[in-house]
C-alpha positions as CSV (number, residue, x, y, z in Angstrom):
1,M,159.4,97.9,51.3
2,R,159.0,94.8,49.6
3,V,159.9,91.5,51.3
4,T,161.2,89.2,48.7
5,A,161.6,85.4,49.0
6,N,165.5,85.6,49.6
7,M,165.0,87.9,52.6
8,S,162.3,85.4,54.2
9,A,164.7,82.7,53.7
10,D,167.6,84.4,55.0
11,S,165.4,85.7,58.3
12,S,164.4,81.8,58.8
13,L,168.0,80.6,58.7
14,Y,169.0,83.3,61.0
15,N,166.2,82.4,63.3
16,I,166.9,78.5,63.1
17,Q,170.9,79.3,64.0
18,Q,169.9,81.4,66.7
19,G,167.6,78.9,68.3
20,R,170.0,75.9,67.6
21,K,173.0,78.1,69.5
22,K,170.5,78.6,72.4
23,L,169.5,75.3,72.3
24,D,172.9,73.9,72.3
25,R,174.4,76.3,75.0
26,L,171.6,74.8,77.3
27,Q,172.5,71.4,76.5
28,E,176.2,72.3,77.3
29,L,175.0,73.5,80.5
30,T,173.2,70.2,81.3
31,S,175.7,68.1,80.5
32,S,178.6,69.8,82.1
33,G,176.3,71.6,85.3
34,S,178.5,74.6,85.0
35,Y,177.5,78.1,83.7
36,I,181.0,79.0,82.4
37,N,182.8,76.5,80.7
38,K,185.4,78.6,78.8
39,P,186.3,82.3,79.5
40,S,184.0,84.0,76.7
41,D,180.8,82.3,78.4
42,D,181.3,85.1,81.4
43,P,184.8,87.1,81.4
44,I,183.7,88.6,84.3
45,G,182.7,85.6,85.9
46,S,185.6,83.7,84.7
47,N,187.9,86.2,86.4
48,L,185.8,85.7,89.6
49,L,186.0,82.0,89.3
50,L,189.8,82.4,89.1
51,D,190.0,84.8,92.1
52,V,187.9,82.5,94.3
53,G,189.4,79.3,93.4
54,D,192.7,80.7,94.4
55,K,191.6,81.8,97.5
56,L,190.3,78.4,98.4
57,R,193.5,76.9,97.5
58,A,195.1,79.2,99.5
59,G,192.9,78.6,102.6
60,T,193.1,74.8,102.1
61,Q,197.2,75.2,103.0
62,Y,196.1,77.5,105.6
63,L,194.1,75.1,107.4
64,S,196.8,71.9,106.7
65,N,199.8,74.5,108.2
66,I,197.2,75.1,111.3
67,K,196.7,71.4,111.6
68,K,200.2,71.0,111.7
69,S,200.8,73.6,113.9
70,Q,198.1,72.3,116.2
71,I,199.5,68.7,116.6
72,W,203.2,70.2,117.0
73,Q,201.7,72.3,119.8
74,E,199.7,69.6,121.4
75,F,203.3,67.4,121.2
76,A,204.8,70.3,123.0
77,N,202.2,70.9,125.6
78,T,202.7,67.2,126.4
79,A,206.0,67.4,127.1
80,L,205.6,70.6,128.9
81,T,203.4,69.2,131.3
82,G,205.8,66.4,131.9
83,M,208.7,68.8,132.8
84,A,206.3,70.8,135.0
85,D,205.6,68.0,137.1
86,T,209.3,66.8,137.2
87,M,210.3,70.4,138.2
88,R,207.4,70.2,141.2
89,L,208.9,66.5,142.1
90,A,212.2,68.4,142.2
91,K,211.3,70.8,144.5
92,Q,209.8,68.5,146.9
93,Q,213.1,66.6,147.0
94,V,215.1,69.6,147.8
95,A,212.7,70.7,150.3
96,T,213.3,67.7,152.6
97,I,217.3,68.7,152.6
98,T,217.2,72.3,152.7
99,A,219.1,72.8,155.9
100,G,221.6,69.9,154.6
101,S,222.2,66.9,156.3
102,N,225.0,64.8,157.9
103,D,223.5,61.3,156.8
104,P,225.6,60.1,153.8
105,V,222.9,57.9,153.0
106,E,220.1,60.3,152.9
107,R,222.1,62.7,150.5
108,Q,223.3,60.2,148.2
109,N,219.2,59.1,147.9
110,A,218.8,62.9,147.6
111,V,221.5,63.0,144.3
112,S,220.0,59.9,142.8
113,Q,216.7,61.6,142.8
114,L,217.9,64.7,141.5
115,Q,220.2,63.0,138.8
116,T,216.9,60.7,137.9
117,L,214.9,64.1,137.8
118,K,217.2,65.8,135.3
119,Q,217.5,63.2,132.7
120,Q,213.7,63.5,132.5
121,M,213.8,67.0,131.8
122,I,216.7,66.0,129.2
123,D,214.3,63.0,127.8
124,M,211.4,65.6,127.2
125,G,213.3,68.2,125.6
126,N,214.2,65.7,123.3
127,I,210.6,64.6,122.6
128,Q,210.1,63.8,118.8
129,M,206.9,64.4,116.2
130,G,208.0,61.8,113.9
131,D,211.3,62.5,112.9
132,Q,211.4,65.9,114.6
133,Y,212.9,67.2,117.7
134,L,210.4,69.7,118.5
135,F,212.7,72.2,120.8
136,G,216.2,71.7,118.6
137,G,214.8,74.9,116.1
138,V,216.0,74.4,112.6
139,K,218.7,71.2,113.8
140,N,215.7,69.1,114.5
141,T,217.3,65.9,113.1
142,T,219.4,65.2,116.2
143,A,218.7,65.2,120.1
144,P,219.1,68.9,121.3
145,F,220.0,68.2,124.9
146,S,222.5,66.0,126.5
147,A,223.9,65.7,130.3
148,T,226.6,67.9,130.1
149,A,227.5,71.3,129.8
150,P,226.9,73.2,127.5
151,Y,223.7,71.0,127.7
152,Y,222.3,72.3,124.3
153,S,223.0,71.5,120.5
154,G,220.1,72.9,118.8
155,D,219.6,75.8,116.8
156,E,217.9,79.1,118.4
157,S,215.5,79.9,115.1
158,A,211.9,80.1,115.5
159,L,209.9,78.1,113.0
160,K,207.0,79.9,111.9
161,I,204.2,78.8,109.6
162,E,201.5,80.5,107.2
163,V,198.1,80.3,108.6
164,G,196.2,83.3,107.0
165,P,197.0,85.9,104.5
166,A,200.2,87.6,105.8
167,T,199.5,85.8,109.2
168,T,202.3,83.7,110.6
169,Q,202.5,81.5,113.8
170,Q,205.4,80.4,115.5
171,M,205.3,76.7,115.9
172,N,208.5,75.5,118.1
173,I,209.8,76.7,121.3
174,P,213.6,76.7,120.8
175,G,215.1,74.6,123.4
176,N,217.8,77.2,124.6
177,Q,214.8,79.5,125.7
178,L,213.3,76.6,127.8
179,L,216.0,74.6,129.7
180,T,219.3,76.3,129.6
181,A,218.1,80.0,129.6
182,D,220.4,82.6,130.7
183,T,220.8,86.4,131.4
184,A,223.3,87.1,128.0
185,T,220.1,87.4,126.0
186,T,216.6,88.6,126.0
187,Q,214.6,85.8,127.3
188,P,210.7,85.1,126.9
189,Y,209.9,82.8,129.6
190,G,212.7,83.3,132.2
191,T,216.5,83.5,132.7
192,T,217.2,80.0,134.7
193,N,219.2,77.5,133.1
194,I,217.6,74.6,134.7
195,L,219.8,71.7,133.9
196,Q,223.0,73.8,135.2
197,T,220.9,74.5,138.0
198,F,220.4,70.7,138.3
199,D,224.0,69.9,138.3
200,D,224.7,72.8,141.1
201,L,222.0,71.1,143.5
202,I,223.5,67.9,143.1
203,A,227.1,69.2,143.5
204,A,226.0,70.8,146.8
205,V,223.7,68.1,148.2
206,T,226.8,66.1,147.7
207,A,229.5,68.6,149.6
208,N,226.4,69.2,152.1
209,N,226.7,72.7,151.0
210,V,223.4,74.1,152.7
211,A,224.0,77.9,150.9
212,G,224.9,76.2,147.8
213,I,221.2,74.1,148.3
214,K,219.0,77.1,149.4
215,A,220.6,78.8,146.0
216,G,219.3,75.8,144.2
217,A,216.1,75.3,146.0
218,T,215.4,79.0,144.6
219,A,216.7,78.5,141.1
220,L,214.5,75.5,140.8
221,G,211.5,78.1,141.8
222,D,212.2,80.1,139.2
223,G,212.7,77.4,136.7
224,A,209.6,75.9,137.1
225,K,207.9,79.2,136.7
226,Q,209.9,79.4,133.1
227,I,208.0,76.0,132.2
228,T,204.5,77.4,133.2
229,N,205.3,80.5,131.4
230,A,206.0,78.4,128.2
231,Q,203.0,76.2,129.0
232,T,200.9,79.6,128.8
233,D,202.3,80.5,126.0
234,V,201.8,77.6,123.8
235,A,198.1,77.5,125.7
236,S,198.0,80.9,124.0
237,R,199.2,79.4,120.8
238,I,196.4,76.6,120.5
239,V,193.5,79.1,121.3
240,R,194.8,81.4,118.5
241,L,194.8,78.3,116.0
242,D,191.6,77.1,117.0
243,S,190.4,80.8,116.3
244,T,192.1,81.0,113.1
245,A,190.8,77.7,111.8
246,K,187.3,78.7,112.4
247,L,187.8,82.0,110.7
248,N,189.5,80.1,107.7
249,N,186.3,77.6,107.6
250,N,184.1,80.2,107.8
251,T,185.7,82.3,105.0
252,R,186.1,78.7,103.0
253,N,182.3,78.4,103.4
254,T,181.6,81.8,102.1
255,L,183.8,81.3,99.2
256,E,182.4,78.2,98.3
257,T,179.2,79.7,98.4
258,I,179.7,82.3,95.9
259,Y,181.7,79.7,93.7
260,G,178.5,77.9,93.9
261,N,176.3,80.4,92.9
262,T,178.4,81.7,90.2
263,Q,179.3,78.6,88.4
264,N,176.9,75.6,89.3
265,V,173.7,75.5,87.2
266,D,169.8,75.1,88.8
267,Y,169.1,71.5,86.8
268,A,165.0,72.4,87.8
269,K,165.4,75.8,86.0
270,L,167.2,74.4,83.1
271,A,165.2,71.7,82.6
272,V,162.2,74.3,82.0
273,Q,164.2,76.3,80.0
274,L,165.7,73.6,77.6
275,N,162.2,72.3,76.9
276,Q,160.8,75.7,76.4
277,Q,163.8,76.0,73.7
278,K,163.3,72.6,72.2
279,I,159.5,73.6,71.6
280,A,160.9,77.0,70.1
281,F,163.0,75.5,67.9
282,E,160.9,72.7,66.5
283,A,158.5,75.6,66.1
284,S,161.0,77.3,63.8
285,L,161.7,74.3,61.8
286,S,158.4,74.1,61.1
287,S,157.3,77.3,60.0
288,T,160.4,77.6,57.9
289,A,159.7,74.4,56.2
290,K,155.9,75.5,55.1
291,L,157.4,78.8,54.2
292,S,159.8,76.9,51.8
293,Q,157.0,75.2,50.1
294,L,155.4,78.5,49.1
295,S,155.6,79.4,45.4
296,L,155.1,82.9,43.8
297,L,151.5,81.9,42.6
298,D,150.9,81.8,46.7
299,Y,151.7,85.4,46.9
300,M,149.4,86.6,43.7
C-alpha cells in the first residue's frame, strides 16, 4: 500500500489533535483538582458522586437533628432531676405528719411546704428550650401546666425526629404522661396524677385526715417512681442518640473517603503525567514540522 503525502499529513494532524486533547484534559484536572467535571468525563463515576453527595447531605441533616434532640434531652433531664429532688422533699415532709397532728401551726407549715413544692413541680413542668415548652407536645408556645385542675393544657402528641435512614427518635415527653397521668389510658411511666396528689395531700393535712395523708404518701411514692421511669427513658434516649451520632459520623467518613478517591486528583501523579504529555506533544509538533518540509525529491 502506497503512503501518500496526504495520508501522512492526516495522520500527523490526528496525532497532534489527540495529543492536544490529552494535554487539555490534564490541564483541566490540574486547574479543577477534580477527575469528574462533567458527566461525560465518567458517567458511572458521576452517578456514584451524585449518590454519595445525596447521602452526605442527608447525613448532615441527621447529625443536625441528633444534636437538636440531644440538647432537648439534656434540658428534659435537668427538669426531671429537679422534679425527682422535689418529690423526695415532699415525701420527707409528709413522713413527718403521716400520723396527723393536732397542732394547727405544724399542719399549716406542712401545707405551706407542700404548696411550695407543688409550684416547683409546675415550674419545672413549664421549662423552656428557647421559646418552646418541652412538655407541651405540639402546643409548645404556651405554658402547659397550671395550679388548678385539669392542670395540663398541652398536647399529648409525641414529637419525633429523623436521625437516620428510616430511623426516628422521640424528642419530647408529653406532660400528661409525666405530671397528670391517669388510669384512663395506657401510660409509659405510671398512672399517678402528681399535681392532683399534692392538692389531695394539702386538703388532707389541712383537715388532719390521717387516712387521706397516708393515701397521699403512697401516691407520692408512686409519683416519684413515675418521674424515675421518665428519667430512665431520657437516659436511654441519650445513649441511643450518642450511638446513632457515632454511626452517622463513621458512615460520613466512609462516604467522604469514597468521594475523595473518586473525585480528587493526585497532584504528584498528575504533574508527572502532564510533564510527559507536554514532552510527547512537543515531539509530535516537531516531527510534524520536519515532515511538512519534505518534498517529492526527498522520496526519490
